[in-house]
N, C-alpha and C positions, 0 to 999 in steps of 0.2 A: 691790373687790367680793369678793375672796378674799384671805386673808392669804398672805404669801410661802410659808409651809410647805404650805398647801393647794395652791397653784399648782405647787409643785415636785412634790408627790405626784401631781397630775393629769398633769403632763408625763411623769413616770416611768410612770404607768399607760398613757398614750397610746402611749409607745414600746413597752411590753410588748405591748399589744393589737396594734399594727402588726406586730411580729415574729411573734406567734402567728397572726395572720390571713394575712399575706402571705409569711412566710418571708423568705429573703434577698433575693428580687426580686419585683417586682410581676408580671413575666411568668410566674413559676412559679404564681402564684395564678390568672392568666388573666383579668384585667379586660377589659371590652369594648373599651377604648381604651388606648393607651399613655399618653395624657395627656388629662385632662378640663379644659376651659376654659369660661369664660362665653360668651355668645352670639357675640360677635365676637372671641373669643380674647384679650380684654384681660387677664383674670385667670385664673390657674391655680386649679382647684377641687380642694382636698385631699379625701381620702376621709372625713375626720372632723374636726370642730371641737370644741374644748373651751373652758372658761373661760380657759385659758392664751392663747388667740388674741385675747382682748380684755382682757388683764391691765392694759394701760395706760389703759383708759378710766376716766373719772371720770363717774359718773352725772349729776350736776348740770350739769357743763360740756359733756358730749358728747351726752347723751341728753335728760335733763330731762323736763318735763311738757308735754302739749299746750297750746298757746296761750301758752307761755312760752319765752323764749330758751333755747337756740339754735334752737328750732322744729323739731328733728329729728323729733319725734313729731306735728307738725301745727301749723298756724297758728291754729287755733281751739280753745278749751278743751274743747268737747264734740264737735267734728268731726261725723262722720256720725250720731252718736247724737242730736245736736240738730237737724241739718238734713242731708238727703241732698244729694249732689252735684247740680248742675244737669245734667239729661239733655238732651243736644243731638243732633240728627241733621243733618248737613251736607246742605243742600238748595238747589238752584238749578236750575230746570227750564226751560231754553230761553227761554220768554217770561215776562214779569212775571205774567201771569194764571195760568199754570201753576204758578209758584212760590207764588203766593197760595193756590192750591188745595192744594198739598203742605203748606204751613205749617199751614193749617187742619186738614188730615187728621192731621198729627202731633200737634197740640195736642189734638185729639179723642181720640187714642190715648194721651195722658198725657205727652207731651213737656213739659218745664218750661222750655225755653229754645230760641230760634231760632238757627240757624247758617246763614249765607248764603254760597253759592258763586256766584262770578261767572265769566262766560265769559272766554276768553282776550283778546278785543279790549278788554273793560272793564278787565281787569287791566293791559293795556298802554296804556290811555288813548286808545283809538280808538273812534269811533262805528261802529255796525253797518253803515253804508253806506260806510265807508272801504274803499279798495282793500286795505288791510292786514288787514281783517277777513274777507275773502273765504273762505268755507268753514268759518269758525270761530264764526259767530254762534250763541250758545246751546248750543254743544257741550259745554263743560266746566262750565257753570253758567248762570245767568241773565244776559241782556243788559240792562244798565242804561245807557241813553243820555241820560236826562234825569230831572228831578224827576217827570215824569209816570209813568215806569216805576216809580220808587220808591213813589209814591203808590198805584199799582196793586198792587204787592207787599204793601203793608200795609193794603190796603182792608179795613175791618172788624176790624182788629187794633189795639186801643188800645195805644199805645207806653208808657203808664204802667203797663201790666200785664204786659209781657214784657221779657225781657232778650235782646238780639240781638247775636250775634257775627258780624262780617263779615270774611271772609278776603280782605282787600284790602291792598295794600302801596303801590306807587308812587302810585296815585291815591286813597290812603286819605283824604286831606283832602277830596276831592270827594265821595266816598260818605258820609263822616261829615256833611258839610254837607247833603247830601240828606236824611239821616236826621233831622237837627236840623230841617230845613225841614218835613218831614212832621209831626214833633212839634209845631212851631209851628202848623201848619194844623189839627192836631187839638186845639189848645188845651192841650197838655201842657207844664207848666213845664219848662224845660231841666234843672233840677236833679233832676227825676224820671226823666229818660232813663237807662236802664241798658243796659250792653252792653260790647262790646270791638271795637276795630278792630285788625287784626293789625299793620299799619303798621311792619313790621320790614324795612327796606330792606337792611340788611347781609346778612341771610341770602339775599336775592335775588341779590346778587353772588356769594354762596358756592354756592348750591345750586339755585335755581329759574330765575333769569335773566329774571324778569318785572319788570325795572327800566325806568325812563324817564330820570331825570335823573342827573347825576354825583353822587358821594358828598357833596360839600360842600353844594350846595343841597338835596339830599335830607335831610341832617341838619338843615338850617335849617328845612325845612318841618315835620319831626318836632318840633323844639323849639317851633315856633310852635303846633303842635297841643297840646303839653303846657301851654303858657302859656294858650291860649284855653280849654281844657277845665277847667283848674284854677279859672278864674274863672266860666265859663259852664255847664259840664256836669260838675260835680264828681263825679258817681257813674258816669261812663263811663270805662272803662279805655282809656287813650290809646294803649297799645301792647301787643301780645302778642308778647313776645320769644321767637322760635320756634326750638327745637331740633328740632322735628318733621321739618322738611324736611332738616335737616342729617343726621339719622339715616336718613331715607329715601334720601339720596344715598350712604350707605354707612358713616357714622361709627360708631365704637364708642360704648358707653355713656359712658365717661369723656370722649371727645371731644364727645359731645352736651352733657354738662354744661358742659365747659370753654368750648366755642365759644359756647354760648348765654349763659352768664354773662359772657363777654368782650364779647359784643354789648351786654349790659345795662350793663356798665361804660362802654362807649363812648357809649351814649345818656345815661347819667347825667352823664358828663363834658361832653358837648356842651351839655346843658341848663344845667349850672352855669356853663360858659363863656359862655352866652347871658344870664347874669344871674339865673337862677332859683334859688330856695332849694330845697335837696334835699328838705326836708320838705313843700314845697308840691306837688311833682309825684310824688315817689317812691311814695306810697300808691296812685297810679293805674296804676303799672306792673304788668303781669301777664306770665305766661310760658305757653309752649305746648310740651308735651313729647310724645314718642312713647311708646306702650306696646308694647314688642316682645315676642318670644316667651318669653324666659327670665324666668319669673315672679319668682324671687327676686332676680336681678340688677336687674330693673326696680324692685322695691320699694326695694332698697338705693340705686339711682340717685336716686329721688325724695327719699329721706331725706337723702342726701348733699347734694343741690342746695339743699335748704332750709337746712341748716346752713351751707353755704358762703356763700349770699347774705346770711345774717345777719352773718357775719363780715366780708364785703366792705363792707356798708353801715355796719356799726358802726365798723370800724377804718380803712377807706379813705376814707369820705365823712363820717364823724362824724354820721350821721343820728341823730336823737333820738326821733322818733315811732316807736312799735312798728310801725305800719303801713308805715313806710318800709323796715323790715328783714324783713318777712314775705314770703316767696316764695309767691305764690298762683298756681296754674297750672291750665290746661285740658289735657286729655289726649285724644289721638285714637289709636285702635288703628292698627297699622302697615299702611298700604296696600301697602308693598313686599313684605310677606309673603303677600299674597293671590295665589292661583294661578288661572289660567284652567282648569287641569285639575282635575277633581273639585271643582267649586266648593263643594259642600256641606261639604267639609273646612274651608272658611274660617269657617263658623259656629263650629267648635270653636276655631280659632285666635283669633278675635275674643273669644270668651268668656274664654279664659285671659288674653289681653292686658287685657281690661276688669277682670278680677279683680286683676291686678297694679296697675292704676291705683287701684282702690278700696283695696286693702291699703296702697298707698303714700300715700294721703291726698289724692287729687285733689279740686279744687273743682268741676270741670266735666268732662264726658266725652262724647265722640262715639264710637260704635261703628260700624265700617264695615259696609256691606251685603256679603253673600257674593259678589255679582256685580260688584263694583267693578273687578275685573281685566278686565272685558269692556266695561263701559259705566257710565253713571250708574245708580244702583240703582233697581230697580223698587219700586213701592209695597209689594209683599209682602215683599221682602228688607229694606226699611227698617223695616217693622213687626217682623220677626224681630230685627233689630239692636237696636231699642228694647226689645223684650221681654227681650233678654239683660240689659240694664241693670236692668230692673224685677225680674227674677228674682234678680239679684245683690242688689238692695236689700232685697227682701222675703222671700226664701226661703233664701238661702245662709248667712246669719249673718255674712257678711264685714263688714257695716257696724254690727254690734252692739257691738263694742268698739273702742277707739281704738288704732291702731298695733299690731295683734295679734302681729306678728312681732318686735317689740322684745324684746331679750334673747336672741334666737336667736344662738348663738355664730357661726353662719355668716353670718347677715344683718348682724349688727353688724360682724363682721370685714370683710365685703364692702363695707359702707358706708364704713368707714375706708379701705379700699384704693382705692375709686373716688374718694373725696374727695382722697386724697393724689396720685393720678395726675392728676386734674383740676387741682389746684393747681399741679402741675409744668408742665402745659400752659399755664396762665395766666401763669406766670412766664416761660415761653418767649415767649409773645405780648408781654408787657411789654418784654422784651429786644429784640423786633423792632419796637418803636415803637408798640405798641398794636394793637387788633383791626382798625381801619380800614386801617392800613398793611399789616398781615399779609394782609388780604383783597386790597388793591390790588396787592400783590406776588405774589398767587396762591399764597402759602404754605399757607393754610388749605385751599384747594381741592385742592392737591396731597396734603395729609395724608389727606383723605377719599378721594380717588381711589385712593391706595395700598391702603387698607383694602378698598374696593369691589372692586378688581381681585383681591385675595387671596381675598375671599369667593367671587367668581364662579369662580375657579380651583378652590376647594374643592368647589363644587357640581358643576362639570363633571367633576372627578376622582372624585366619589363620596365624598370625605372628609366632606362635609356632606350629610346626608340631608334632602331636602325631600319630604315625603310626597305621593305622587301625581305628582311631577315626575321625580325620578331614582330613585325606589324606590317599591314598592307601586303601580305604574302600572296603568292599564286602557286598553284600546284602544277609545276612544270619543270622539266629538266632543262638546263642550259643547252641551247643549240647554237654553238659558235664554231667557226673554223678555228682550229687549233694549230699553232706552229709547233712542229715536233722535229726532233733530231733523231734520225734513224740510226740503227746499229751499223748500217753500211757506211754512213757518213763518219761515225766515230772511228770505225776501222780505217777508213781512208786517212783520217788525221793521224792515227797511230803510225801508219805506213809512211806518211809524209815526214814525220819527225825522224824516223829511222833513216829515210833517204837522205835527209840533211846530214845526219851523222856519217853516213857512208861516203858522201861527196866532199866533205870539208877537209881542211888541213888539220889533222888531229894534233900534230905537234904544236901548231900555233894555238889551238884550243887549250892544250895542257899547260903551255907556258902562260897563257893569259889567266887561267884559273889559279895557277900557282902564285902569280903576281898578286892577284886579288886576295888570296888567303894571307899572303905576307902583309899586305896593306891593312887587312882587317885585324891581324894579330898585333900590329903596331898602332900608330896614331895618324897615319896618312889618310887623306880623304879618299874614300873608296870609289867615288864616282868615275874618275878617269879610268880606273881599272875595269869597272863594269862596262863602260863604253867599249874598251878594247876587247873584252870578252865577247860582247854582243857582236862586234864587227867580225870576229873570228867565227861566228855562228855557233858559239856555245849556246846551249838551250837554257830556257828559263829555269828548269829543274837543276841543271848542272851548276848554274851560277848561284842559285839559292842554296844548294847543297854545300858549295864551297864555303858560304857564310855560315851555314848550319854547323859545319865542322869546327868553326872558330867560336861562334856565339851560342851554340846550343839551341834548343827549342823551348818555348814557354809552355808550362803546364799550369792551368788555373788552379789555385788553391794548394799548389805544391811548394 
């Protein structure tokens, strides 16, 4: 980019500037902090960056053009100039009918994709009337006990006209089967169904703990989904490999990249071991990242992740299709940064985080409601969150040029640093036997916990300022409307699932569940049998229990 003589002159100029600005010591000049670092302390931030900091970069090999390898600048040639990112708002409101109302409201307000949140019992594969569901029905999202609930959620919403993201993991096969069944009932060809299931079980063992089955059968179900969807539902993303929750648990930006891509490597290897061709399923892989507070670090993170995935798929797996090597991702603003104190400050946090995602080239974006530290977001706060994206798209200019921070000495240098650190972590994981082994041995969890502990120590000591929490505080209680699920609503859902059991053809259910168990005990793909069970109105809990009988349940550390 610069010839050696130019770079040497720049280095000398930099040293002269530093001496003139700071004198012999930084302390003499009096900077605000002894050392500046990125958000989680992963990288030291120098006072100034110059071309000398990116002297080793080759434009074609390291940066390139949008839509071309190594995809540092984006996976599509026109990016947001051609099509804006899909604007999603995570929604799941207690009951299926409430969720249908919220979905219709959001679409009326201009949302371009649906994002579905499920309550904890559904995420764990329990029905609403299970003893394990007591007190949790509809609390963290919508309760989906049977195909009847899914039909209600999408009543009046043509599935060939929307893209739906479902944040579901251990029972992802069941919820996907329900979505397919609704599409079948609407007469929508399966190849026209669009959306994503999260379906990332490894990060459940790492960060969220809403798992059901042990790792081996969980991976088998995931590869069954890959195979089934490649043939039946080719435009549906079969997995959203999630760094979001890893970052929420406390990971650094470099750890978020490394652990997420390591999960991706594990899924690709499992699919290849199951006999699938990499170019048959890899284009349907997608990723899910966190958009945290440090805008420039986050932009560099997204750029580094794209470049790394290209290299991994090109060199490690010999993928040939461009789509197999393109890291496409959804982004959600960082829930862990939201505060219950001075909740209006969260609007500002979300806006900056959304800006980082857009500047970093996201394909899809969810912006959190300001009140999500307190409860499910209200209709008003969801609208503000959606308006944040719309203002970014139409008023800020951030979407008008592609990868606008490319060429920034700092952003390019930070992109390289994050990539190098993340590759070092990946190498460590390989030496430990791969990601699945590193997770089962609790090594990954320990790495994240160490960072989370240090961050909390910094907050409590005042080294890290959280506005409104440990600095710039006010003495007042939050006064916000809170979305709540009443005991009456929970009881209605329990009665609803029992009514489904009373009205269905029980013999058909029993046969479908028996066939599913037989497939699980053998080596047949389980997805067609799950679809059959769903269409017979077997419940989420019954289908998951049939697989529990075969696969068992996972117990961490056992």
